[in-house]
C-alpha positions, 0 to 999 in steps of 0.5 A: 499499499505504501508503495502505491501511495508513493507512486501516486505521489511521484506522479502527482509531483511530476505532473505539478512540475510539468504544469509549472514549467509549462506555465513558466514557459508561456509567461516568458516573453522570449521563451522559445527564442534567445534574445541578443541585447543591443549592447552585445552587438558588434560590427562584423557579426554575421547571421541571417534574416527570414522573409517571404518573397512569394506565396507563404514560403519563408526564405533566409538571406545572410546579413552582416552588422556594419555598426552600432551607435546610440545609447539607452536615452536616445535609442540605438542605430544598428546598420546591416548589409544583406546579401545572397540570392534573396536580395538578387531576386527581390531587388534588395530590402523592400517594403514588406520586409519590415519586421523580418527577424535578424538572428546573430549568433543564433539569437534574435537581435532585431527586425528589418525596419528602415532603409534609405531612399535611392541608396544601395537597397542592400543596406538597412537599419534594424529595430532592436528586439528589446524595443519591440518586446516592450510593446507587449507592456506599453507601460514599460519605456521603449528602450532602444528605439531608432534615434530621430537622426537615424530615421531622418530621410529613411523609409519604413520598409512596409507602410504602403497601404494596399487597396484590394478590389477597389475601382480606379475611381474609388482608388483615386479618391482614397489616395486623395483622402488618406494622403491628408493623413500622410498615408500612401495607397497602392492597388493590391491583388484581389482579396481572399487569396491568402485564406489557406496560408500556413500559420504565422511564425517568425519570417511569415508575411503578415497583414494589418488591415483597416478593412476586410471582406469583399474589399480590403485595405491594409499593409503587408509586413513580416512577423518578427517574433511569436510566443505560445500565447499567440502574441505576435510582434511585427513591422519593426516600425509603426503602421499608422502609429495609433498607439493603443490600436484595434486593427485586424491581424491577417495572414498575407500572400505575396505575389512578388517583390518588385524592384524600384528606383526609389525602393523595392516593394512587395505586392500581395493580398491580405487574407481573412482576419486571424486576430487583433493588432492592439499596439501600433507604435514607433517600435512596431506592431503587437497583436494576438491571434484568436480574437477580432477587433471591434469593427463596423459591418457595412452592406452596400448595394448598387444598381445601374438603372440604365442597364438593370445591372446590380451588385452587392458587397460586404465589408468590415471596417475598423472602428477608427474615427480618423479612418472609418469615414473615408473607408466606408465612403470609398467602399460605397463609391467603388461598388457604385462605379463598378456597376455603372461602369461609366465616366459620363455624367448623370444622376444618382440616388443614395439611401443610407442607414447608420445604426449606432449607440451613444455614450450611455448605450442609447440608440442613435440612428441616421437614415437619409435619402438624397439625389445628386447630379454631375454634368461630367463625373457621375460619382463626384458627390454620390457618397459625400453625405454618407461620409459626412454622416459617419463623420458626425458620429465618429468625429463629433466633439460632444460624446463617443459613439459606437456604430453598430451597422451601416447599410447603403443603397445607390441607384445611378443613371446617365439621365440628367434628372434636374429641374429648375423652378420657373414660376408658381401660382395659386389655383384658389382665388380667395382661400380662408385661413386653415384651407388647403390650397394648390400651387401649380409649379412650372418646372423646366427639366434638363433639355426637356419641355417645361412641366407643371406639378401641383403641390398642396399646401395647408394655410395656417389657422392664423393666416390673414391678409396678404401672405407671401409664400416662398417656393424653392428647391432643396438644391438651392440650400446647398450653400446653407448646408455647407456653412452649417458643416463649417460651423460644426467643424469649428465647434460653433453652437448653432441652436437658436438663442440670442445673447442677453442684452445688458439690463442694469440688473446684475442678477437678472443678467446672470440668469439670462446669460445662463438660460441663453448658454443652456439654450445654445448647448448642442447635444449630439442627438439634436444634431442627428435629428437635424441631419435626419430632417435636413432638406434633400436636393429633390425636395420642393419646399413651400413656406412662409417667405422670410421678411427682408430685414437689415440683418437677414442674410442674402446669400452665402456671404450672410453672417447675421439674422436667423441661425443656420440651424433655423434656416435648415429646419425652416419655419413652423409652416414649412412643407416639403414634397419629394420629387423625382428630380433635383430641384433648383431655383426659387420663386414667391407667390402671393395669396390673399387670405379671406377673413374667416368671419 
């Protein structure tokens, strides 16, 4: 019996020792890979680096250390020279090799990170591995970063954004919009070819994506380090340097490394997400396999009304305030331009629904429909309001918002669906207050004979005497909408409210000031309501004509009078009738209201 108990005890002890050893191994940052501290690196040391030139096959190439300069306080500069057949075939160190692990004396020293433009492409700088390991604990100082002097004039070897599946029109817009944030965009291979790539390991091609699905957007680099917990370090330099990040971690498939006079670069495609990138800092990116980042599901449908051709697309876009508005807009534009397949002018109708929650978890929703026209570029403005609405949620100065879903539908036609108001008259001669009158509005469509549309309008119960009604098209208010956008961007309150005038009574003045300030405060929910109710380009508007005063604005230059919000919302007797044309111009009509007595 004692022997049995002793044997059981031995087995339990062995199991505990094995479990403790495994736990200790998993908790050690570099358990599987010996680390070579930067202080031990010397000129003349040789070793090798790992990368992928085609497909998912990891290859090695020899490297030699040429010099190490710097210190703990200012960072280190490790210059290496690469060689061998891989360098011959790739055209040297190329964008996409960033993160390629470099081993000296069998220990991991750092990652390929920076190269000089127009210099011999076999030379580059390494990011010390200690600086990259610090990404796993952002509170730890990032020891060993390349000093500014080393980075000046250098090119990160892999920050080129690759756009997969976008049309030329959408790609041009993406390049324009993202260039404002210092990002360079190039065309990539069609999405989805990296689905069956081998598991990520040091030297594997890896992607950091901002958009996945039927369209992709992201960058390709190389894995530097992995551990048993599924954590990954890559790139050796920032992606977009977001700091605490929430991006897609994906596999990648490399088609080729293309030589270039400035710097060679890899061409490939991003695969399906396999995890999340949670740090994006100077030393590189850190991620973990298994989970998924918070993202915005976007569904897009587009129809060419001339040819009855249609298509749909589904994408996931990172919930990033600076990038998501441009990416969602570009995705919708890409599908629309693909379906219409024309560079001619014409008309478009867009519908979008954005479901979100505010900072308290309460639902917010923007549902919007509008029409647009361009005489020579059909896609110029089709997604402008969509982009602005996403901006309202993600870039507003009032509160944090989480977008849950975006649905977009676009109809396109080469027809010029625009009409200008020529005149209007009232059918009834002597209506009474509260009556419904009928306005016969003459419209002149583009290159078509004039037509008359009859619009019903209910007179106010207190209408009396001679009443002037303004009849105008929604497109005529574009200047007001532009000024309103500018005010919102500047953070200027636009809710109605007059400044209190001095009365001589200090207490009363303070009370009035507080009331006026409270009235001027703008809540996000109020602005969302304004967006939902804003006049559309295809609306025909009838309302009491504004009385001309010395302070009333007369056009885009007007800066006084009613607030822009009030002009957008209209008066209490505004009536809006949607038509199948974009309506421009305006006129007035006089109604003599008969006394109800």
